[in-house]
C-alpha positions, 0 to 999 in steps of 0.5 A: 058325740064325744063333745056331748059326753064331755058336756054331760060330765061337766054338767054333772060335776058342776051339779055336785060341786055347786051345793058344796060351794053354796054351803061354804058361802053361807056357813058362818066363819069364825072371826079372823085374828084381830090386828094390833094397833098403836102397839110396838115392840122392841127387842132389848136383848138384841136390838133390831133383831128377832133373836132371843137368848138361847138356853139348852135343855136342862139349863133352866133347871132352877131351885132356890131356897133362901134364908127366908122360910116363905120363899122358894123358887122352882123352875124346870124347863125340859127342851131348848128355850129362848129368853126375850126381854121386850119393851112394848109401847102402846099408844092411847087407844092402842092394843096388842090384839087377841093373842097367846104365847107358847110360854110364860111372860113376866110383865112390868108396867113402866109407864102409864097404865094398861088393861089386860082383857082375858078371853072370858071378858074379865079384865084387870088394870095395871099402872106404873110399877105393877106387874102381872104374869101371863102363863101363855100356853093357850091363855088368850088375852089383849093388852089395851091402853084405855088412857090418853097417855102412852103406856110401856111395859117390859116383858120377860118371856121364856118360849120353846127354842125357835117357836113363834113368840106370839100366836094371833087369835080371833076376837072372843066377842068381849063387848067392852073391847073396842076394835082397832081403828 
């Protein structure tokens, strides 16, 4: 008699769990993070490591008024920070994959050209000597080399101390950005 009770409990449990599993199996899932391809990064401050330069809280409290009346620098960071200087090399057809950063990046194209796609599917192309900023803080983008020549950028990043420098994000579905091969 006891084995029959256990069988009934198992059957009831299976009847309760099965519909939940079926709903999960047929529920559309968001796209997973997009991979990078043909994209390599090198730490220029501390080659071969993932270390950044450490700035304790308050050290990035900068204000500068120059002799030029139209120029003012004002930067204040609360909390410990890390600074990175990174060279990104993007092969023809390569891309960074969709991602964001926890802090800002100042980027200069040093070789070739790159197209930066935003998650609203807008884009801008930058070539040698041109610069762009990435505010980070949830700003999702993908850096793509749409040319037949290698491209390189130098990025200066300020991020919270010990935070991951990059957070992968799902593909927002921009039709003009091909997936990585």
